[in-house]
N, C-alpha and C positions, 0 to 999 in steps of 0.2 A: 504494500500500500504506500502511495506517495506520502512522504512525511508531513507535507502541508495539509493533506486531507484526512489524516488519521484521527480517530477519536481522541478527545482529551483524556478520557478515562475508560478503561475496561473494568466492569464489575464481573469478575470471573467466579463462578459458583461450582465447585466440585460437589457432586451429589451421588448418593446411593441409597435407594429404597426409602426415601423420605419425601414422597410426593406432596403430602399435605403441607409440610413445612415449606417446601420449595415454592408451592403456589402462593402462600402468604408472603414469602420473601419477594417474589417477582411482582406480585400485585402492589406491594408497598413501594417498590422501585418505580413501577410503571405510573403510579399515581402522581409521581413527582416529575415525570419527563417533560410535561408541558411548561414547566418553570425554567427550563434550561436554555442557555444561549449557544452552547457548544454541543456537538454530537457526542454521545457516549455509546459504548457497546456493552451489551449484556451477553456474556458467554456462559453457557451451561455445559459442563463436562460430566456426562452421565456414565458412571462406572458399571455399566451393564445392569441397571436396576431390573429387578423381577416384578416390581409393582407397576403402577400405572403412570410412572414418571414420563415416559415418552408421550403418552396420550395427552397429559397435561401440558407439556411443552408444545406439542402440536397445536393445541387450542390457542396458545399465545401466538404462535407463528401464523396461524390462519387469520389472525387479527392484524397482521402486518407489523407486529412489534419488532424493534431492533434487537432480536435475539439470534445468536449463532449457537447452534446445538451440535455438540459432539457426543456421539454415543459409542462407547468402547465396545468391542466385540466380546470382551471378557472383562471380569473384574481384575484390574491391574493393581489394586491396593490404593490406600489413601495417599501415600507419598507420591507415587507416579501420577496419580490423578491431579494432585495439586501442582506438581511440576508441569504437567500438560497445560493446566490453566495459564500459568505464567508464560510458557513458551509460545502458546497459541494466541495470546492476547495481542490485539492490534493497537491498543491505546498507548499514548505517551506515558500515562500512569496506569498501574494495575492495582486493583483492590481484590485480593483473593478473599472471597466472602463466604462464610459458613452458610449452608443451605437452610439452617434453622435460625439464622440471625435476621435482624430487621434494621433498615435505615429509618430513623425516626422522621416524623413529618418535617419537611422543610430542610432536612440535612443535605440532600443531594445538591440543591441550589447553593447552599452555603459552601459545600466542598468544592463545587465548581469555581466559585469566586476565589477560594484559597489557592487552588491548583493553578489558576490562571495568573497569579501574582508574579511568580518567578519559577525557575526550574529547580525545585527542591529534589533532594535525593530520596527522602522519605517524609511523608506527612502522617503523623500519628494522632489519632483522636481517642476519646474515652468511650468506654462501654459500660453498661450496667446490666445486671441480670434481672429477669422478670419471671414470675411464676404464672400469672393469670392474664393480665392486660398490660401491654408495654406502655400504653399511654398513661394509665392510672398510676403506674409504678415508676414513672420518670422522676429522677431525683431532683431535677431543677438546678438552679445555680447559674451564675454568670460565667462568661467565657473569658479566658486569658490566652493570648498567643505568645509562644516562646520560639523565637528564631535562634538557631545555633549555628555559628560559623565553626565552632569546635565540635567535631564529630564525637569525641569521647564524652563531652558534656551532654550531648544529645542522648547518647546511649545510656548514660547514668539516669537522665531524666525519664527516659523510656522505661528503664528498669524491667519490672515483671510484665509490662504490657507488650514486650516483644513476643511473649508466648501466645498472645491472642491473635489469631489469624485475621480477624475481621476488622481490625482497627488501624492497620498499617498499610498505607498507600505508597507503592514503590515506583519510582521512575525507571523506565526501561532505558532511558538515555545513558545512564551510568552503568548499565549492565549489558551493553552490546557485546554479542558474542558469547554471553553466558548461557549455558545449558542447565536449566534447573534440575534436570535428571541427575546431574553430578552430585546433587545435595541429598539424594534419596537415601533411605535407610535409617533415618532418625525419628520419624514422625514430626519433624520440625523443619521441613524444607523452607518454610517462610522465614525462619530466623536467619538462615544463611543469606537469603536474598535481602533482608532488611539490613543486616550488618554490612554486607558487601556494598550496597548502594549508599548507605549512610557514611561509610568511611571514605568513599570516593567523591562524594558531593561536596561542593563548597558551602552549602547551607542546607539545613534540615529544619522542619517545623513540627512543634508539638502543640496540639490544640487541646487546651484544658477545658473541654465541655463534652457532655454526653451526647453523642450523635448516633450511637449504635446500641441496640438492645439485643441481648442474647438470652435464649431459653436456659434457665438454670438446670444443672445436673442432667444434661441431655447428651452426654457423650461418655465414652468408656471403651473397654476392650483392650486396654493396655496397662502396663505397670507404671504407676505414677513416678516412682523413684527411679526406675530405669530411664524413662523418657526425660523427666524434668530435673533430674539430678545428674545422672551419668551422661546422658546424651547431650543435654543442654550444656553441661559443663565442658564437654569435649568441644562443642562448637565455640564456646567462649575462648577456650584455650587456643584454638586454632587461629583466632584473629589477633592474638598477641603479636604474631609476626606480620600482621597486615595493617597495623596502625592502632590497635586497641592497647591501651596502656595497662600495666599491672595494677596501677592505682584504680583505674576504671573497673577492672575485674573485681577487685576487692569491694569497692563501693556498690557495684551491681549485686554481688552475692550478699552483702550485708542488707541491702534493701529488700531482697527477696526473702531472706531469713526473718526479717521483721514483719513485712507486709504481705507475703505470699504463701510461704511454706506452712506457717502455723495452721491456717484454715484447712489445708489439704491433709496434713498429718492428723489433725483432729478428725477429719472425715475417715481416715484409715482406721483410727481407733473405734469410731462409732459403727462403721459398716463392715470392717473386717475383710476388705476387698483385696488385701495384699499381705504377704507374710511380713510381720512387723520386724522380725530379726534381720531379714534380708534388707528391708527398707532402711532400718536404722544403720546397718553397716555401710550402706551407700552414702547416707547423709554424713555419717561420722568420718568416713574416708575422705569426703570432699570438704567438709566444713569444720573439722575438729579444731582448726586454728582460729575460728571466729568466735568471739565471746557471745555474739548474738545467737549462734547455734545453741550454745549451752544455756542461754537465758530464755530464748523464745521457743525452741523446737525440741531439744533433747528431753525435757521433762514430760512432754506429751507422749513420748515413746515409753519412758521409763517408769513413770508413776503408776500406781494401781489405777484401774480404768476409771473409777469414780472421780478420784483426784485429778487424773489426767484430763478428763472432760472439763472440769472446773478450771484447771490451769490453762487448758487450750482455749477456752472461751475468753478468759482474761487476756491471753496472748493475742488472740485475734482482734479483740477490741482495742488494745493498746497499739497494735500494729496498724490498724486502720486509721487511728487518730494520727499516728506519727507519719504515715505515708499519704495522708490527704484523702482517704476513702471514708471518712467518718460520715459525710453527708449521704453517701450511697448506702452505708449500713443503716443509718437512721430511716431512710426511705423503705428499706427492706422490713425493718421492725414495724414501722407504721402501717404498712400494707397488711402484714401478718396480724397485727393487733386488730385492725379494722375487720378483717375476715372473721376473727375469733369473736368479736363483739356482736357482729351481725348474725352469727350462728349460735 
């Protein structure tokens, strides 16, 4: 495609057997297309779904909507499907977007205005979880924009949000010749793409406002400690030789030990979805030199279950306050309280 005629943005949606979520996702995007000045592309990469995904997408196509549909002949796995989304995207920027996530009302026009300002390497926005209605559960708040000429400072600001696939918009201009397939095997293809673009670009943008809603607790099928400790850590280590400083690595890990890991370790204790001894050994091997590990995370593993739950809840609360997620947590509690009162 001619560079001058390419879409400003590709919203690339990898999907597999979640037609109902995908329809809501696309409908929410389509409802905002009329507000746009620049063309965008919606790309759906279907991993050989056995449900009615194809029929649903065909209905959108029959309406003449700007959707490009790729249906794999077999299930190639999530990594390769995500990589395919990036490789096939025609836009200047690519947002790899979860099939069960939603762009909140008005966010697409706002994103367009931000992307058109200058050629950022990565534009990162905030996301919030919802259980029932994404509009009712919107946390609110004002917006702040942070431009970073220093890539390391941007990656520190991004912190745990690099793990969220649907909040990071990546410029292909800084990744010319990159084959996303080379990053497969970690369940975290997008993090390689984010770090690569951010470290190469002269400027990156962090948007401190909630523009994406994600369905809570709607994914799984992997070992959390394997993916988000071992494999995530290996990705971070790899970029030490490509512009990521050792100080950035330490600050990034500290941020996640305070504001990210306590919640998920608490879930491990509550749900028993992973062998705790294996998970702890991975955490300890990676983070034993961090005081934040011994303060915020290790007791959730080691204390008796009842005390661990109490300690974990306190750790999560303090971590949310320290990392700026307190408002989102309050919105979650308010919605749950309202549901309880009404019933």
